[in-house]
SEVONU-681260 format. One record per atom (N, C-alpha, C): residue number from 1; atom name; x, y, z. Coordinates in Angstrom, 3 decimals, padded with zeros to 6 digits, always signed. Example, Ala and Ser with C-alpha at 12.3 -4.5 7.8 and 13.67 -1.06 7.14 Angstrom:
2
<node 1; "N"; <+013.190; -005.690; +007.800>> <node 1; "CA"; <+012.300; -004.500; +007.800>> <node 1; "C"; <+013.200; -003.300; +007.800>> <node 2; "N"; <+012.850; -002.250; +007.080>> <node 2; "CA"; <+013.670; -001.060; +007.140>> <node 2; "C"; <+012.900; +000.030; +007.870>> 
//
This chain:
177
<node 1; "N"; <+000.837; -001.172; +000.000>> <node 1; "CA"; <+000.000; +000.000; +000.000>> <node 1; "C"; <+000.880; +001.233; +000.000>> <node 2; "N"; <+000.316; +002.344; -000.479>> <node 2; "CA"; <+001.037; +003.606; -000.534>> <node 2; "C"; <+000.110; +004.722; -000.075>> <node 3; "N"; <+000.668; +005.635; +000.721>> <node 3; "CA"; <-000.039; +006.850; +001.119>> <node 3; "C"; <+000.661; +008.025; +000.471>> <node 4; "N"; <-000.085; +008.846; -000.244>> <node 4; "CA"; <+000.484; +010.054; -000.834>> <node 4; "C"; <+000.394; +011.184; +000.185>> <node 5; "N"; <+001.489; +011.942; +000.321>> <node 5; "CA"; <+001.529; +013.071; +001.236>> <node 5; "C"; <+002.001; +014.307; +000.478>> <node 6; "N"; <+001.670; +015.482; +001.004>> <node 6; "CA"; <+002.070; +016.735; +000.368>> <node 6; "C"; <+003.566; +016.987; +000.549>> <node 7; "N"; <+004.129; +016.490; +001.656>> <node 7; "CA"; <+005.561; +016.637; +001.954>> <node 7; "C"; <+005.910; +015.586; +003.004>> <node 8; "N"; <+007.184; +015.298; +003.208>> <node 8; "CA"; <+007.568; +014.304; +004.221>> <node 8; "C"; <+007.005; +014.648; +005.595>> <node 9; "N"; <+006.394; +013.658; +006.231>> <node 9; "CA"; <+005.840; +013.841; +007.567>> <node 9; "C"; <+004.458; +014.451; +007.612>> <node 10; "N"; <+003.941; +014.895; +006.466>> <node 10; "CA"; <+002.612; +015.508; +006.432>> <node 10; "C"; <+001.543; +014.415; +006.491>> <node 11; "N"; <+000.328; +014.781; +006.937>> <node 11; "CA"; <-000.762; +013.804; +006.942>> <node 11; "C"; <-001.057; +013.313; +005.520>> <node 12; "N"; <-001.686; +012.178; +005.434>> <node 12; "CA"; <-002.045; +011.606; +004.141>> <node 12; "C"; <-002.929; +012.569; +003.361>> <node 13; "N"; <-002.610; +012.735; +002.077>> <node 13; "CA"; <-003.376; +013.631; +001.211>> <node 13; "C"; <-004.556; +012.917; +000.571>> <node 14; "N"; <-004.551; +011.577; +000.633>> <node 14; "CA"; <-005.620; +010.791; +000.039>> <node 14; "C"; <-005.655; +009.427; +000.724>> <node 15; "N"; <-006.693; +008.637; +000.473>> <node 15; "CA"; <-006.736; +007.295; +001.059>> <node 15; "C"; <-005.598; +006.428; +000.492>> <node 16; "N"; <-005.213; +005.371; +001.204>> <node 16; "CA"; <-004.169; +004.487; +000.695>> <node 16; "C"; <-004.592; +003.832; -000.625>> <node 17; "N"; <-003.601; +003.590; -001.482>> <node 17; "CA"; <-003.845; +002.892; -002.746>> <node 17; "C"; <-002.900; +001.693; -002.807>> <node 18; "N"; <-003.313; +000.673; -003.523>> <node 18; "CA"; <-002.470; -000.507; -003.679>> <node 18; "C"; <-001.231; -000.126; -004.479>> <node 19; "N"; <-000.065; -000.384; -003.923>> <node 19; "CA"; <+001.189; -000.080; -004.614>> <node 19; "C"; <+001.588; -001.241; -005.507>> <node 20; "N"; <+001.491; -002.439; -004.988>> <node 20; "CA"; <+001.808; -003.648; -005.760>> <node 20; "C"; <+000.646; -004.604; -005.574>> <node 21; "N"; <-000.058; -004.888; -006.642>> <node 21; "CA"; <-001.217; -005.772; -006.574>> <node 21; "C"; <-000.838; -007.164; -007.066>> <node 22; "N"; <-001.305; -008.159; -006.373>> <node 22; "CA"; <-001.018; -009.538; -006.727>> <node 22; "C"; <-002.119; -010.421; -006.157>> <node 23; "N"; <-002.297; -011.573; -006.740>> <node 23; "CA"; <-003.249; -012.532; -006.190>> <node 23; "C"; <-002.581; -013.397; -005.125>> <node 24; "N"; <-001.286; -013.202; -004.907>> <node 24; "CA"; <-000.524; -013.957; -003.908>> <node 24; "C"; <-000.148; -013.034; -002.752>> <node 25; "N"; <+000.526; -013.569; -001.754>> <node 25; "CA"; <+000.967; -012.762; -000.610>> <node 25; "C"; <+002.228; -011.981; -000.961>> <node 26; "N"; <+002.240; -010.688; -000.682>> <node 26; "CA"; <+003.406; -009.824; -000.842>> <node 26; "C"; <+003.625; -009.146; +000.505>> <node 27; "N"; <+004.818; -009.352; +001.087>> <node 27; "CA"; <+005.079; -008.919; +002.460>> <node 27; "C"; <+006.424; -008.222; +002.590>> <node 28; "N"; <+006.658; -007.592; +003.707>> <node 28; "CA"; <+007.913; -006.966; +004.154>> <node 28; "C"; <+008.623; -006.145; +003.082>> <node 29; "N"; <+007.985; -005.122; +002.530>> <node 29; "CA"; <+008.639; -004.312; +001.501>> <node 29; "C"; <+009.743; -003.435; +002.093>> <node 30; "N"; <+010.757; -003.168; +001.293>> <node 30; "CA"; <+011.815; -002.235; +001.678>> <node 30; "C"; <+012.241; -001.482; +000.428>> <node 31; "N"; <+012.125; -000.154; +000.466>> <node 31; "CA"; <+012.483; +000.704; -000.665>> <node 31; "C"; <+013.973; +000.989; -000.694>> <node 32; "N"; <+014.514; +001.167; -001.900>> <node 32; "CA"; <+015.886; +001.629; -002.033>> <node 32; "C"; <+015.982; +003.033; -001.434>> <node 33; "N"; <+017.196; +003.467; -001.069>> <node 33; "CA"; <+017.334; +004.830; -000.529>> <node 33; "C"; <+016.787; +005.921; -001.453>> <node 34; "N"; <+016.849; +005.717; -002.771>> <node 34; "CA"; <+016.313; +006.727; -003.685>> <node 34; "C"; <+014.830; +006.513; -004.008>> <node 35; "N"; <+014.220; +005.460; -003.458>> <node 35; "CA"; <+012.798; +005.194; -003.647>> <node 35; "C"; <+012.405; +004.658; -005.006>> <node 36; "N"; <+013.360; +004.222; -005.817>> <node 36; "CA"; <+013.048; +003.783; -007.186>> <node 36; "C"; <+012.831; +002.289; -007.350>> <node 37; "N"; <+013.202; +001.489; -006.350>> <node 37; "CA"; <+013.014; +000.038; -006.407>> <node 37; "C"; <+012.535; -000.436; -005.040>> <node 38; "N"; <+011.878; -001.573; -005.022>> <node 38; "CA"; <+011.410; -002.161; -003.776>> <node 38; "C"; <+011.731; -003.655; -003.803>> <node 39; "N"; <+012.179; -004.177; -002.673>> <node 39; "CA"; <+012.344; -005.616; -002.512>> <node 39; "C"; <+011.243; -006.057; -001.553>> <node 40; "N"; <+010.666; -007.225; -001.810>> <node 40; "CA"; <+009.588; -007.715; -000.965>> <node 40; "C"; <+009.537; -009.232; -001.028>> <node 41; "N"; <+008.931; -009.832; -000.028>> <node 41; "CA"; <+008.750; -011.272; +000.041>> <node 41; "C"; <+007.418; -011.621; -000.611>> <node 42; "N"; <+007.423; -012.623; -001.475>> <node 42; "CA"; <+006.187; -013.027; -002.144>> <node 42; "C"; <+006.207; -014.523; -002.399>> <node 43; "N"; <+005.019; -015.109; -002.409>> <node 43; "CA"; <+004.901; -016.522; -002.762>> <node 43; "C"; <+004.315; -016.687; -004.171>> <node 44; "N"; <+004.458; -015.665; -005.002>> <node 44; "CA"; <+003.890; -015.712; -006.354>> <node 44; "C"; <+004.534; -016.772; -007.240>> <node 45; "N"; <+005.710; -017.291; -006.864>> <node 45; "CA"; <+006.345; -018.373; -007.627>> <node 45; "C"; <+005.996; -019.738; -007.045>> <node 46; "N"; <+005.219; -019.746; -005.958>> <node 46; "CA"; <+004.872; -020.992; -005.290>> <node 46; "C"; <+005.619; -021.160; -003.976>> <node 47; "N"; <+006.797; -020.593; -003.864>> <node 47; "CA"; <+007.599; -020.591; -002.634>> <node 47; "C"; <+007.775; -019.145; -002.180>> <node 48; "N"; <+008.014; -018.941; -000.900>> <node 48; "CA"; <+008.289; -017.594; -000.392>> <node 48; "C"; <+009.718; -017.216; -000.757>> <node 49; "N"; <+009.853; -016.237; -001.626>> <node 49; "CA"; <+011.152; -015.765; -002.115>> <node 49; "C"; <+011.100; -014.243; -002.228>> <node 50; "N"; <+012.278; -013.635; -002.382>> <node 50; "CA"; <+012.334; -012.197; -002.576>> <node 50; "C"; <+012.158; -011.842; -004.036>> <node 51; "N"; <+011.456; -010.741; -004.248>> <node 51; "CA"; <+011.239; -010.162; -005.566>> <node 51; "C"; <+011.677; -008.704; -005.516>> <node 52; "N"; <+012.114; -008.172; -006.645>> <node 52; "CA"; <+012.472; -006.756; -006.778>> <node 52; "C"; <+011.599; -006.177; -007.884>> <node 53; "N"; <+011.117; -004.957; -007.664>> <node 53; "CA"; <+010.245; -004.314; -008.653>> <node 53; "C"; <+010.347; -002.800; -008.523>> <node 54; "N"; <+009.759; -002.107; -009.485>> <node 54; "CA"; <+009.537; -000.681; -009.333>> <node 54; "C"; <+008.457; -000.512; -008.260>> <node 55; "N"; <+008.350; +000.649; -007.627>> <node 55; "CA"; <+007.368; +000.817; -006.550>> <node 55; "C"; <+005.917; +000.567; -006.949>> <node 56; "N"; <+005.605; +000.637; -008.252>> <node 56; "CA"; <+004.240; +000.354; -008.695>> <node 56; "C"; <+004.045; -001.119; -009.052>> <node 57; "N"; <+005.070; -001.946; -008.847>> <node 57; "CA"; <+004.977; -003.379; -009.125>> <node 57; "C"; <+005.462; -003.771; -010.504>> <node 58; "N"; <+005.741; -002.802; -011.364>> <node 58; "CA"; <+006.210; -003.135; -012.710>> <node 58; "C"; <+007.677; -003.582; -012.675>> <node 59; "N"; <+008.114; -004.205; -013.735>> <node 59; "CA"; <+009.494; -004.686; -013.889>> <node 59; "C"; <+009.921; -005.613; -012.760>> <node 60; "N"; <+008.992; -006.428; -012.275>> <node 60; "CA"; <+009.279; -007.347; -011.168>> <node 60; "C"; <+010.087; -008.541; -011.653>> <node 61; "N"; <+011.034; -008.963; -010.815>> <node 61; "CA"; <+011.748; -010.210; -011.081>> <node 61; "C"; <+012.048; -010.905; -009.763>> <node 62; "N"; <+012.098; -012.232; -009.834>> <node 62; "CA"; <+012.390; -013.031; -008.654>> <node 62; "C"; <+013.886; -012.940; -008.360>> <node 63; "N"; <+014.235; -012.504; -007.153>> <node 63; "CA"; <+015.624; -012.305; -006.765>> <node 63; "C"; <+016.254; -013.572; -006.205>> <node 64; "N"; <+015.521; -014.306; -005.378>> <node 64; "CA"; <+016.068; -015.504; -004.749>> <node 64; "C"; <+015.286; -016.739; -005.174>> <node 65; "N"; <+015.921; -017.874; -005.020>> <node 65; "CA"; <+015.294; -019.178; -005.247>> <node 65; "C"; <+016.029; -020.151; -004.335>> <node 66; "N"; <+015.650; -020.140; -003.062>> <node 66; "CA"; <+016.438; -020.856; -002.072>> <node 66; "C"; <+015.700; -021.947; -001.324>> <node 67; "N"; <+014.394; -022.039; -001.441>> <node 67; "CA"; <+013.595; -023.039; -000.725>> <node 67; "C"; <+013.776; -022.938; +000.791>> <node 68; "N"; <+014.006; -021.728; +001.287>> <node 68; "CA"; <+013.987; -021.444; +002.722>> <node 68; "C"; <+013.056; -020.260; +002.896>> <node 69; "N"; <+012.703; -019.932; +004.112>> <node 69; "CA"; <+011.873; -018.758; +004.347>> <node 69; "C"; <+012.782; -017.582; +004.674>> <node 70; "N"; <+013.078; -016.716; +003.696>> <node 70; "CA"; <+013.903; -015.545; +003.971>> <node 70; "C"; <+013.058; -014.453; +004.621>> <node 71; "N"; <+013.722; -013.498; +005.262>> <node 71; "CA"; <+012.979; -012.415; +005.892>> <node 71; "C"; <+013.800; -011.158; +006.052>> <node 72; "N"; <+013.117; -010.071; +006.327>> <node 72; "CA"; <+013.670; -008.780; +006.693>> <node 72; "C"; <+014.716; -008.270; +005.690>> <node 73; "N"; <+014.326; -008.033; +004.437>> <node 73; "CA"; <+015.296; -007.545; +003.449>> <node 73; "C"; <+015.621; -006.070; +003.641>> <node 74; "N"; <+016.903; -005.726; +003.519>> <node 74; "CA"; <+017.341; -004.338; +003.637>> <node 74; "C"; <+018.375; -004.025; +002.559>> <node 75; "N"; <+018.189; -002.895; +001.864>> <node 75; "CA"; <+019.090; -002.454; +000.802>> <node 75; "C"; <+020.380; -001.879; +001.374>> <node 76; "N"; <+021.469; -002.038; +000.643>> <node 76; "CA"; <+022.706; -001.327; +000.959>> <node 76; "C"; <+022.530; +000.122; +000.509>> <node 77; "N"; <+023.269; +001.063; +001.117>> <node 77; "CA"; <+023.127; +002.475; +000.731>> <node 77; "C"; <+023.394; +002.723; -000.750>> <node 78; "N"; <+024.298; +001.962; -001.365>> <node 78; "CA"; <+024.581; +002.148; -002.791>> <node 78; "C"; <+023.632; +001.348; -003.684>> <node 79; "N"; <+022.682; +000.636; -003.057>> <node 79; "CA"; <+021.607; -000.083; -003.752>> <node 79; "C"; <+022.097; -001.266; -004.586>> <node 80; "N"; <+023.300; -001.758; -004.313>> <node 80; "CA"; <+023.838; -002.881; -005.085>> <node 80; "C"; <+023.645; -004.225; -004.397>> <node 81; "N"; <+023.385; -004.218; -003.078>> <node 81; "CA"; <+023.250; -005.451; -002.316>> <node 81; "C"; <+021.993; -005.407; -001.456>> <node 82; "N"; <+021.492; -006.584; -001.109>> <node 82; "CA"; <+020.370; -006.710; -000.186>> <node 82; "C"; <+020.788; -007.711; +000.887>> <node 83; "N"; <+020.674; -007.296; +002.139>> <node 83; "CA"; <+020.937; -008.187; +003.272>> <node 83; "C"; <+019.590; -008.703; +003.770>> <node 84; "N"; <+019.572; -009.927; +004.262>> <node 84; "CA"; <+018.350; -010.509; +004.806>> <node 84; "C"; <+018.723; -011.638; +005.741>> <node 85; "N"; <+017.723; -012.159; +006.463>> <node 85; "CA"; <+018.007; -013.335; +007.268>> <node 85; "C"; <+017.235; -014.532; +006.729>> <node 86; "N"; <+017.776; -015.697; +007.010>> <node 86; "CA"; <+017.177; -016.949; +006.596>> <node 86; "C"; <+017.828; -018.079; +007.369>> <node 87; "N"; <+017.419; -019.295; +007.052>> <node 87; "CA"; <+017.967; -020.440; +007.783>> <node 87; "C"; <+018.475; -021.534; +006.846>> <node 88; "N"; <+019.452; -021.212; +005.997>> <node 88; "CA"; <+019.943; -022.223; +005.057>> <node 88; "C"; <+020.599; -023.418; +005.739>> <node 89; "N"; <+021.094; -023.240; +006.955>> <node 89; "CA"; <+021.726; -024.329; +007.693>> <node 89; "C"; <+020.910; -024.741; +008.910>> <node 90; "N"; <+019.595; -024.432; +008.889>> <node 90; "CA"; <+018.709; -024.828; +009.972>> <node 90; "C"; <+018.797; -023.947; +011.203>> <node 91; "N"; <+019.354; -022.761; +011.079>> <node 91; "CA"; <+019.434; -021.783; +012.166>> <node 91; "C"; <+019.448; -020.396; +011.534>> <node 92; "N"; <+019.120; -019.339; +012.288>> <node 92; "CA"; <+019.115; -018.002; +011.707>> <node 92; "C"; <+020.517; -017.568; +011.277>> <node 93; "N"; <+020.623; -017.036; +010.079>> <node 93; "CA"; <+021.869; -016.501; +009.544>> <node 93; "C"; <+021.579; -015.250; +008.745>> <node 94; "N"; <+022.612; -014.411; +008.551>> <node 94; "CA"; <+022.519; -013.213; +007.727>> <node 94; "C"; <+023.138; -013.536; +006.375>> <node 95; "N"; <+022.397; -013.221; +005.317>> <node 95; "CA"; <+022.855; -013.455; +003.960>> <node 95; "C"; <+022.824; -012.152; +003.185>> <node 96; "N"; <+023.630; -012.055; +002.150>> <node 96; "CA"; <+023.596; -010.919; +001.241>> <node 96; "C"; <+023.495; -011.461; -000.180>> <node 97; "N"; <+022.801; -010.713; -001.027>> <node 97; "CA"; <+022.635; -011.104; -002.423>> <node 97; "C"; <+022.758; -009.847; -003.281>> <node 98; "N"; <+023.403; -009.945; -004.440>> <node 98; "CA"; <+023.433; -008.790; -005.344>> <node 98; "C"; <+022.006; -008.385; -005.726>> <node 99; "N"; <+021.741; -007.091; -005.777>> <node 99; "CA"; <+020.393; -006.595; -006.063>> <node 99; "C"; <+019.922; -006.932; -007.473>> <node 100; "N"; <+020.823; -007.212; -008.384>> <node 100; "CA"; <+020.445; -007.599; -009.748>> <node 100; "C"; <+020.235; -009.097; -009.880>> <node 101; "N"; <+020.493; -009.838; -008.795>> <node 101; "CA"; <+020.333; -011.281; -008.795>> <node 101; "C"; <+021.677; -011.969; -008.644>> <node 102; "N"; <+021.623; -013.215; -008.320>> <node 102; "CA"; <+022.838; -013.987; -008.114>> <node 102; "C"; <+022.667; -014.897; -006.918>> <node 103; "N"; <+023.727; -015.576; -006.566>> <node 103; "CA"; <+023.675; -016.526; -005.469>> <node 103; "C"; <+023.849; -015.806; -004.129>> <node 104; "N"; <+022.929; -015.978; -003.174>> <node 104; "CA"; <+023.092; -015.380; -001.852>> <node 104; "C"; <+024.317; -015.963; -001.145>> <node 105; "N"; <+024.996; -015.112; -000.389>> <node 105; "CA"; <+026.179; -015.523; +000.368>> <node 105; "C"; <+025.871; -015.403; +001.855>> <node 106; "N"; <+026.110; -016.479; +002.605>> <node 106; "CA"; <+025.864; -016.514; +004.045>> <node 106; "C"; <+027.065; -015.889; +004.751>> <node 107; "N"; <+026.919; -014.656; +005.249>> <node 107; "CA"; <+028.072; -013.991; +005.865>> <node 107; "C"; <+028.252; -014.358; +007.331>> <node 108; "N"; <+027.248; -014.982; +007.968>> <node 108; "CA"; <+027.418; -015.387; +009.366>> <node 108; "C"; <+027.672; -016.888; +009.505>> <node 109; "N"; <+027.924; -017.568; +008.395>> <node 109; "CA"; <+028.259; -018.993; +008.452>> <node 109; "C"; <+029.533; -019.144; +009.284>> <node 110; "N"; <+029.545; -020.114; +010.175>> <node 110; "CA"; <+030.708; -020.319; +011.029>> <node 110; "C"; <+030.704; -019.466; +012.286>> <node 111; "N"; <+029.632; -018.675; +012.491>> <node 111; "CA"; <+029.461; -017.865; +013.703>> <node 111; "C"; <+028.186; -018.362; +014.388>> <node 112; "N"; <+027.814; -017.785; +015.535>> <node 112; "CA"; <+026.551; -018.192; +016.161>> <node 112; "C"; <+025.299; -017.757; +015.396>> <node 113; "N"; <+025.439; -017.165; +014.223>> <node 113; "CA"; <+024.285; -016.796; +013.403>> <node 113; "C"; <+023.821; -015.375; +013.638>> <node 114; "N"; <+022.693; -015.022; +013.028>> <node 114; "CA"; <+022.176; -013.672; +013.176>> <node 114; "C"; <+020.855; -013.476; +012.479>> <node 115; "N"; <+020.215; -012.361; +012.796>> <node 115; "CA"; <+018.914; -012.037; +012.212>> <node 115; "C"; <+018.736; -010.515; +012.176>> <node 116; "N"; <+017.737; -010.055; +011.458>> <node 116; "CA"; <+017.368; -008.641; +011.329>> <node 116; "C"; <+018.547; -007.764; +010.911>> <node 117; "N"; <+019.150; -008.039; +009.754>> <node 117; "CA"; <+020.304; -007.246; +009.337>> <node 117; "C"; <+019.902; -005.871; +008.802>> <node 118; "N"; <+020.824; -004.932; +008.915>> <node 118; "CA"; <+020.682; -003.626; +008.268>> <node 118; "C"; <+022.076; -003.075; +008.026>> <node 119; "N"; <+022.237; -002.369; +006.936>> <node 119; "CA"; <+023.527; -001.779; +006.587>> <node 119; "C"; <+023.769; -000.497; +007.366>> <node 120; "N"; <+025.031; -000.236; +007.671>> <node 120; "CA"; <+025.408; +001.068; +008.214>> <node 120; "C"; <+025.203; +002.099; +007.103>> <node 121; "N"; <+025.111; +003.359; +007.448>> <node 121; "CA"; <+024.859; +004.407; +006.457>> <node 121; "C"; <+025.970; +004.514; +005.416>> <node 122; "N"; <+027.210; +004.141; +005.787>> <node 122; "CA"; <+028.304; +004.181; +004.806>> <node 122; "C"; <+028.431; +002.869; +004.030>> <node 123; "N"; <+027.618; +001.875; +004.375>> <node 123; "CA"; <+027.623; +000.603; +003.660>> <node 123; "C"; <+028.770; -000.321; +004.014>> <node 124; "N"; <+029.603; +000.072; +004.954>> <node 124; "CA"; <+030.778; -000.728; +005.317>> <node 124; "C"; <+030.459; -001.858; +006.293>> <node 125; "N"; <+029.376; -001.731; +007.060>> <node 125; "CA"; <+029.019; -002.696; +008.091>> <node 125; "C"; <+027.594; -003.191; +007.905>> <node 126; "N"; <+027.335; -004.364; +008.440>> <node 126; "CA"; <+025.968; -004.872; +008.557>> <node 126; "C"; <+025.731; -005.115; +010.041>> <node 127; "N"; <+024.722; -004.447; +010.597>> <node 127; "CA"; <+024.302; -004.678; +011.973>> <node 127; "C"; <+023.306; -005.824; +011.976>> <node 128; "N"; <+023.309; -006.622; +013.037>> <node 128; "CA"; <+022.348; -007.724; +013.138>> <node 128; "C"; <+022.204; -008.136; +014.597>> <node 129; "N"; <+021.179; -008.913; +014.889>> <node 129; "CA"; <+020.954; -009.435; +016.232>> <node 129; "C"; <+021.465; -010.869; +016.288>> <node 130; "N"; <+022.133; -011.199; +017.379>> <node 130; "CA"; <+022.623; -012.561; +017.592>> <node 130; "C"; <+022.804; -012.800; +019.076>> <node 131; "N"; <+022.591; -014.038; +019.486>> <node 131; "CA"; <+022.836; -014.383; +020.886>> <node 131; "C"; <+024.318; -014.616; +021.127>> <node 132; "N"; <+025.095; -014.729; +020.064>> <node 132; "CA"; <+026.505; -015.028; +020.226>> <node 132; "C"; <+026.714; -016.377; +020.882>> <node 133; "N"; <+025.667; -017.203; +020.839>> <node 133; "CA"; <+025.731; -018.522; +021.459>> <node 133; "C"; <+025.556; -018.493; +022.967>> <node 134; "N"; <+025.096; -017.330; +023.509>> <node 134; "CA"; <+025.024; -017.189; +024.967>> <node 134; "C"; <+023.632; -016.825; +025.485>> <node 135; "N"; <+022.586; -017.112; +024.774>> <node 135; "CA"; <+021.241; -016.838; +025.286>> <node 135; "C"; <+020.602; -015.617; +024.675>> <node 136; "N"; <+020.515; -014.510; +025.440>> <node 136; "CA"; <+019.838; -013.301; +024.977>> <node 136; "C"; <+020.505; -012.692; +023.756>> <node 137; "N"; <+019.684; -012.192; +022.864>> <node 137; "CA"; <+020.166; -011.555; +021.645>> <node 137; "C"; <+020.769; -010.188; +021.949>> <node 138; "N"; <+021.875; -009.872; +021.288>> <node 138; "CA"; <+022.560; -008.585; +021.383>> <node 138; "C"; <+022.721; -008.031; +019.965>> <node 139; "N"; <+023.125; -006.783; +019.855>> <node 139; "CA"; <+023.427; -006.197; +018.551>> <node 139; "C"; <+024.906; -006.431; +018.249>> <node 140; "N"; <+025.170; -006.900; +017.054>> <node 140; "CA"; <+026.511; -007.157; +016.559>> <node 140; "C"; <+026.662; -006.433; +015.233>> <node 141; "N"; <+027.895; -006.324; +014.760>> <node 141; "CA"; <+028.138; -005.825; +013.417>> <node 141; "C"; <+029.244; -006.664; +012.796>> <node 142; "N"; <+029.255; -006.662; +011.470>> <node 142; "CA"; <+030.249; -007.405; +010.707>> <node 142; "C"; <+030.525; -006.592; +009.456>> <node 143; "N"; <+031.746; -006.627; +008.979>> <node 143; "CA"; <+032.046; -005.952; +007.718>> <node 143; "C"; <+031.098; -006.490; +006.651>> <node 144; "N"; <+030.602; -005.621; +005.795>> <node 144; "CA"; <+029.644; -006.033; +004.761>> <node 144; "C"; <+030.231; -007.084; +003.826>> <node 145; "N"; <+031.540; -007.158; +003.756>> <node 145; "CA"; <+032.207; -008.167; +002.922>> <node 145; "C"; <+032.419; -009.477; +003.665>> <node 146; "N"; <+032.084; -009.506; +004.971>> <node 146; "CA"; <+032.275; -010.692; +005.799>> <node 146; "C"; <+033.414; -010.468; +006.779>> <node 147; "N"; <+033.667; -011.451; +007.598>> <node 147; "CA"; <+034.729; -011.334; +008.595>> <node 147; "C"; <+034.219; -011.685; +009.968>> <node 148; "N"; <+034.996; -011.326; +010.979>> <node 148; "CA"; <+034.629; -011.638; +012.358>> <node 148; "C"; <+033.551; -010.683; +012.861>> <node 149; "N"; <+032.517; -011.215; +013.542>> <node 149; "CA"; <+031.501; -010.338; +014.125>> <node 149; "C"; <+032.055; -009.595; +015.338>> <node 150; "N"; <+031.548; -008.371; +015.550>> <node 150; "CA"; <+031.957; -007.522; +016.670>> <node 150; "C"; <+030.703; -007.196; +017.470>> <node 151; "N"; <+030.705; -007.491; +018.771>> <node 151; "CA"; <+029.556; -007.175; +019.610>> <node 151; "C"; <+029.469; -005.668; +019.814>> <node 152; "N"; <+028.262; -005.102; +019.621>> <node 152; "CA"; <+028.045; -003.660; +019.733>> <node 152; "C"; <+027.389; -003.296; +021.059>> <node 153; "N"; <+026.405; -004.087; +021.512>> <node 153; "CA"; <+025.700; -003.769; +022.758>> <node 153; "C"; <+025.962; -004.838; +023.811>> <node 154; "N"; <+025.906; -004.425; +025.074>> <node 154; "CA"; <+026.008; -005.370; +026.185>> <node 154; "C"; <+024.633; -005.800; +026.662>> <node 155; "N"; <+023.605; -005.014; +026.322>> <node 155; "CA"; <+022.247; -005.339; +026.736>> <node 155; "C"; <+021.486; -005.980; +025.574>> <node 156; "N"; <+020.366; -006.597; +025.910>> <node 156; "CA"; <+019.550; -007.291; +024.917>> <node 156; "C"; <+019.069; -006.325; +023.844>> <node 157; "N"; <+019.000; -006.803; +022.604>> <node 157; "CA"; <+018.505; -005.951; +021.537>> <node 157; "C"; <+018.328; -006.688; +020.231>> <node 158; "N"; <+017.554; -006.069; +019.360>> <node 158; "CA"; <+017.297; -006.609; +018.017>> <node 158; "C"; <+016.915; -005.449; +017.106>> <node 159; "N"; <+016.958; -005.683; +015.813>> <node 159; "CA"; <+016.532; -004.747; +014.770>> <node 159; "C"; <+017.215; -003.383; +014.923>> <node 160; "N"; <+018.496; -003.340; +014.671>> <node 160; "CA"; <+019.272; -002.101; +014.770>> <node 160; "C"; <+019.218; -001.337; +013.455>> <node 161; "N"; <+019.057; -000.022; +013.557>> <node 161; "CA"; <+019.041; +000.872; +012.403>> <node 161; "C"; <+019.924; +002.065; +012.737>> <node 162; "N"; <+020.882; +002.365; +011.857>> <node 162; "CA"; <+021.740; +003.526; +012.075>> <node 162; "C"; <+021.072; +004.771; +011.497>> <node 163; "N"; <+021.059; +005.854; +012.282>> <node 163; "CA"; <+020.455; +007.105; +011.830>> <node 163; "C"; <+021.390; +007.804; +010.851>> <node 164; "N"; <+020.868; +008.821; +010.168>> <node 164; "CA"; <+021.700; +009.605; +009.256>> <node 164; "C"; <+022.817; +010.315; +010.002>> <node 165; "N"; <+022.613; +010.590; +011.285>> <node 165; "CA"; <+023.635; +011.233; +012.100>> <node 165; "C"; <+024.642; +010.269; +012.702>> <node 166; "N"; <+024.439; +008.965; +012.515>> <node 166; "CA"; <+025.383; +007.975; +013.015>> <node 166; "C"; <+024.988; +007.312; +014.320>> <node 167; "N"; <+023.864; +007.714; +014.929>> <node 167; "CA"; <+023.399; +007.046; +016.147>> <node 167; "C"; <+022.786; +005.705; +015.776>> <node 168; "N"; <+022.863; +004.748; +016.688>> <node 168; "CA"; <+022.299; +003.423; +016.449>> <node 168; "C"; <+021.043; +003.262; +017.289>> <node 169; "N"; <+019.921; +002.980; +016.641>> <node 169; "CA"; <+018.657; +002.730; +017.309>> <node 169; "C"; <+018.341; +001.250; +017.182>> <node 170; "N"; <+017.788; +000.661; +018.250>> <node 170; "CA"; <+017.426; -000.756; +018.204>> <node 170; "C"; <+016.344; -001.031; +019.231>> <node 171; "N"; <+015.699; -002.186; +019.065>> <node 171; "CA"; <+014.661; -002.602; +020.019>> <node 171; "C"; <+015.303; -003.302; +021.194>> <node 172; "N"; <+014.787; -003.036; +022.374>> <node 172; "CA"; <+015.202; -003.734; +023.585>> <node 172; "C"; <+014.267; -004.946; +023.711>> <node 173; "N"; <+014.815; -006.124; +023.494>> <node 173; "CA"; <+013.968; -007.331; +023.514>> <node 173; "C"; <+013.329; -007.598; +024.858>> <node 174; "N"; <+013.879; -007.071; +025.937>> <node 174; "CA"; <+013.316; -007.295; +027.260>> <node 174; "C"; <+011.961; -006.598; +027.381>> <node 175; "N"; <+011.845; -005.404; +026.763>> <node 175; "CA"; <+010.625; -004.619; +026.900>> <node 175; "C"; <+009.678; -004.724; +025.722>> <node 176; "N"; <+009.948; -005.606; +024.785>> <node 176; "CA"; <+008.996; -005.799; +023.693>> <node 176; "C"; <+009.704; -006.065; +022.385>> <node 177; "N"; <+009.019; -006.787; +021.528>> <node 177; "CA"; <+009.615; -007.117; +020.215>> <node 177; "C"; <+009.637; -005.919; +019.279>> 
//
């Protein structure tokens, strides 16, 4: 769905309209930073996979074909990569895939795993939630190209998003999802 507004933050100028119409389920949309493309989860191919399209649903193509349930897609700032979570090895992991298509790469393979990835504003890091193998989930980061994970928070957290000013916002799992 889409709401048209007169300016950012203004009340809706009209009722919501369908942005991408389908006879199948289309979920978890995420727009590119410039607003020209959207990635979303859909079962229009029979399996739940990611699709990329223009915001009106045109020029859609299936991005993944993995036979797992992927989730939480997020664009890189340069719009060339999409990070998401899935369970290719039977546990939550963070994967990245080229935005034009290609084979997803599991960047948390060999670590305690991760979920809810998001890119840093400079595109150099991917923030994600992981228990680190120790119970409660914390915020971690890893170089977008892969490497050793670095713990960011000492307290419980999930779904980290870096602000334009460089502050890190995240959910405190103790007080709600």
